[in-house]
C-alpha positions as CSV (number, residue, x, y, z in Angstrom):
1,M,0.0,0.0,0.0
2,N,1.3,3.4,-0.9
3,T,1.5,5.8,2.1
4,K,2.5,8.8,0.1
5,S,-0.1,11.5,-0.4
6,T,-1.2,12.2,-4.0
7,L,-0.5,15.8,-3.2
8,E,3.2,15.7,-2.3
9,R,4.7,18.6,-0.4
10,T,7.3,20.7,-2.2
11,T,10.0,22.1,0.0
12,T,12.8,24.5,-0.7
13,D,15.7,26.0,1.2
14,L,13.7,29.3,1.3
15,D,10.7,27.9,3.2
16,P,12.1,29.1,6.6
17,V,11.9,32.8,5.3
18,S,8.6,32.6,3.6
19,A,6.7,34.2,6.4
20,D,9.4,36.9,6.6
21,I,9.0,37.6,2.9
22,G,5.3,37.9,3.4
23,L,5.8,40.3,6.3
24,L,8.2,42.4,4.3
25,L,5.6,42.7,1.4
26,L,2.9,43.6,3.9
27,R,5.0,46.1,5.7
28,V,6.4,47.8,2.6
29,V,3.1,48.1,0.7
30,F,0.9,48.9,3.7
31,G,3.4,51.2,5.3
32,G,4.1,53.0,2.1
33,L,0.4,53.5,1.3
34,L,-0.3,54.8,4.8
35,A,2.7,57.2,4.6
36,A,1.4,58.4,1.3
37,H,-2.0,59.1,2.9
38,G,-0.1,61.2,5.5
39,T,1.7,63.2,2.8
40,Q,-1.7,63.8,1.1
41,K,-3.0,65.4,4.3
42,L,0.1,67.4,5.2
43,F,1.6,68.4,1.8
44,G,-1.1,67.7,-0.8
45,W,1.1,65.2,-2.5
46,F,-0.5,62.4,-4.6
47,D,-3.6,64.5,-5.3
48,G,-4.2,65.1,-1.6
49,Y,-6.0,67.9,0.0
50,G,-3.0,69.5,1.6
51,W,-2.8,71.0,5.1
52,S,-5.4,73.8,4.8
53,K,-8.1,71.7,3.2
54,T,-7.3,68.8,5.6
55,A,-7.7,71.1,8.6
56,A,-11.1,72.3,7.2
57,S,-12.2,68.7,6.6
58,F,-11.3,67.8,10.2
59,D,-13.2,70.8,11.5
60,S,-16.3,69.7,9.5
61,M,-16.0,66.2,11.0
62,G,-16.1,67.7,14.5
63,Y,-12.3,67.3,15.2
64,N,-11.8,70.9,16.4
65,P,-9.4,72.5,16.0
66,G,-9.0,71.0,12.6
67,K,-5.4,72.3,12.3
68,L,-4.4,70.3,15.4
69,F,-6.2,67.1,14.6
70,G,-5.5,67.2,10.9
71,T,-1.8,67.7,11.6
72,L,-1.8,64.9,14.2
73,A,-3.6,62.5,11.7
74,G,-1.2,63.4,8.9
75,L,1.9,63.1,11.1
76,S,0.7,59.8,12.6
77,E,0.0,58.3,9.2
78,L,3.3,59.5,7.8
79,T,5.4,58.4,10.8
80,G,3.6,55.2,11.5
81,G,3.7,54.2,7.9
82,L,7.4,54.9,7.4
83,L,8.3,53.1,10.6
84,L,6.3,50.0,9.5
85,L,7.8,50.2,6.0
86,L,11.2,50.1,7.5
87,G,10.3,47.6,10.3
88,L,11.6,50.0,12.9
89,L,10.2,50.3,16.4
90,T,7.5,48.0,15.2
91,P,5.2,47.8,18.3
92,L,5.2,51.6,18.6
93,A,4.6,52.0,14.8
94,A,1.7,49.6,15.0
95,A,0.2,51.4,18.0
96,I,0.5,54.8,16.1
97,V,-1.3,53.3,13.1
98,L,-4.0,51.4,15.0
99,G,-4.8,54.5,17.2
100,T,-5.1,56.7,14.2
101,M,-7.2,54.2,12.3
102,I,-9.6,53.8,15.3
103,N,-10.3,57.5,15.0
104,A,-10.6,57.1,11.2
105,V,-13.2,54.4,11.7
106,N,-15.0,56.7,14.1
107,A,-14.9,59.6,11.6
108,T,-16.3,57.5,8.7
109,W,-18.7,55.3,10.7
110,D,-21.8,56.9,9.3
111,G,-20.8,56.0,5.8
112,G,-21.3,52.3,6.7
113,L,-19.3,49.3,5.7
114,L,-18.7,48.2,2.1
115,T,-20.3,51.4,0.7
116,G,-17.2,53.0,-0.8
117,K,-17.8,56.0,1.5
118,G,-17.5,54.3,4.8
119,Y,-15.0,52.9,7.2
120,E,-13.8,49.7,5.3
121,T,-10.4,51.2,4.4
122,A,-9.7,52.4,7.9
123,L,-10.8,49.1,9.3
124,L,-8.5,47.2,6.9
125,F,-5.6,49.5,7.9
126,A,-6.4,49.0,11.6
127,I,-6.4,45.2,11.3
128,A,-3.1,45.2,9.3
129,G,-1.5,47.4,11.9
130,A,-2.7,45.1,14.7
131,A,-1.6,42.0,12.9
132,I,1.9,43.4,12.5
133,A,1.9,44.4,16.2
134,F,1.6,40.7,17.1
135,T,3.7,39.1,14.4
136,G,6.6,41.6,14.5
137,P,8.3,42.9,11.4
138,G,10.1,39.7,10.3
139,K,13.8,39.1,9.5
140,F,13.9,41.7,6.8
141,S,13.5,44.8,9.0
142,L,15.6,47.4,10.8
143,D,14.4,45.9,14.1
144,N,15.7,42.4,13.4
145,G,18.6,41.4,15.7
146,R,18.8,44.8,17.4
147,P,18.7,45.2,21.1
148,W,15.4,47.1,20.9
149,Q,13.6,44.4,18.9
150,R,10.3,43.5,20.5
151,Q,7.6,41.2,19.3
152,G,5.2,38.5,20.5
153,F,2.0,38.4,22.4
154,V,2.9,40.8,25.2
155,W,4.3,43.5,22.8
156,G,1.3,43.0,20.5
157,A,-1.2,43.3,23.3
158,G,0.7,46.3,24.7
159,A,0.6,48.0,21.2
160,V,-3.1,47.4,20.9
161,L,-3.7,48.7,24.5
162,L,-1.6,51.8,23.8
163,A,-3.5,52.4,20.5
164,V,-6.9,52.1,22.2
165,L,-5.9,54.4,25.0
166,A,-4.5,57.0,22.6
167,A,-7.6,56.8,20.4
168,V,-10.0,57.2,23.4
169,V,-8.0,60.2,24.6
170,T,-8.2,61.7,21.1
171,L,-12.0,61.1,20.9
172,I,-12.5,62.6,24.3
173,F,-10.6,65.7,23.2
174,K,-12.8,65.7,20.0
175,W,-15.9,65.8,22.1
176,V,-14.8,68.4,24.7
177,L,-12.9,70.8,22.4
């Protein structure tokens, strides 16, 4: 009797780094897109609003003063995105991204899910940030092998907790200012 499966497993010497390659792709594309969103808000790059229109947009969403909150959102997207892209200070980067995206979900909640005008992009970005918080950046990162490298459940949970606290504080300021 043949004990081999009809679907034989193919292995290569690169199998041990497959997850690291996946994390690299996720970090670079996601971090790059998020950083680009930040430059849209701050500088008007990539057909973005620029700082003045972003501030006015934040004012209209109830984030007053819009100049403060718009700048904070743009800097958070730019900084968090670049740190994730590089795989640098990954738990902090993930916390920055997740906290910002929690507020983005709040701001776009009324648009609904899967409408094209709602919170699906912010939710997707939030989940990607949280996932990277738990997995870490992988081998192909500036964190890898450094004394400051942190990853795993405790650091992922800490990043999520920090993000939620920062988001709640921001929402409180939104409601009281």
